Steps between C-alpha positions, in 0.01 A plus 500: 500500500450870479694772671371832613711819457514658843354841504714795633347680795534858585753414768733321263820674356504510117802364328761765423781331286356599171440854592852543632644366172287755305619779729866406442456477130326841503780667694763339273324628184475844646871509563584360154264752346661795692849400415417471139339846511801653676730339246300630214495853655878498541562378146266766362660787695846385398404486138339839516817652665726336236283640219508847659885492519526375145263764378693782688709681235746639757577166648556343158719782383721485811553131463600549128740776586679292779528201254629714225742678729649169623525368157692805382717481803576137422615599149734764645630254758579245233681762302711680761498289825476120429875465444598589846187425695386173333174400320316445832649793702727230672823699433807392317829415695766779463262706291200611697305419822157337525202738458260275686365709794651835407170635370392809337688721739856373419429479129368865481795630701765315295348568151377855539837616637688334210686259720336217313564369236861514636796557265733292707532353852692699759516593863192717450280567200489880438202704401478593138257612232214236505475267201119461531244782552254514780236302320737214404639500861143451631452212250820329611402543864156368434642179336753435777246572772250259338754217471721555800308687759652746755447849642320772304522877512162638611297711252419858569671771704810379681554809719367599840563878537370494857772254600796678378659544844446126574649433155813697596548304816450161313744617223773582757450166669483270197651682197738781593788267595531409121327778306625770736280771659425671162451196280820554306610142546843371605763222469446163652727194514627275210460759232129558573330826594167649598372697199399863491122531567447819286378325185277244687130534466244397771443160340869441461566570868203278606617221267852519642375466856289198412762326294838591662723535201882450528611549858172670605292303750138413427241691701189286496188610683647325808786744510335811357126525457356641183430827679855530623632432145280786376624729776871424402415566137344832596803600696747408222305680230431810721878538545534513127239765455632718784650824371878494529611759758811575291872473582729199451311176534819303542348206318192500729672243731394674818721602799802278427646698203402831668696391811802410292499832312465687828801294651712569191418867481544545876836314521622692191424828668669401820815380315509823296463710819784320673723539198416872476578548875826308468609720207423812697694381808 
């Protein structure tokens, strides 16, 4: 028995299963090929960028300087600070506080003013001749910043001459109650005091505002913005540079001693006048 294969007429619909599979395979291959091309391009661009950074002499030199500065700071820390602040900046009970989170700002302020390393614990660590020079101070600060983190003093100019009036207003609101109106400092409670601001540099004042040493509150950017800090520094430093009008400064403590002197002189004059009139009578 023989079978005849039926012929397809022009009105019949051709089978489509195989062509659909071929279309799907074609789309899948295009997607895979595109993904591989994109991946290759990203890898190539990343490799070229890495080679560019490695070949850049300025970038390599900066990294070396930072690493060297931190290493030298670590050596200084292990010589002068580890006894009181611990091997991992964690602090030592009854000796020194933790340095985790204090940052470059607090380290710079304490070391450059000679307060640290401290000779002994007391109500307040006084300013003295610094043990480390400016370069060593930066090395210590870099090491503590790298391992403990915390606020940093900005680089560049820390003054805002156009904001001096605003700085005066902010100083009177936030600083004058302790440092008095002319920055001469004053006594506080429990044997502490607000220091004289005359020897303080721009960086020292900025570091003090960020770190809040002793009884001083911390002024983060939430309390005083960086521009407001610059305005206060400008006002303080301008007061130092202003020509002294002469006469008796009375310690630079503002109207309080002037009023006291006026009271004593006035009362003395009145008593003297009364006694003179009584003797004449």
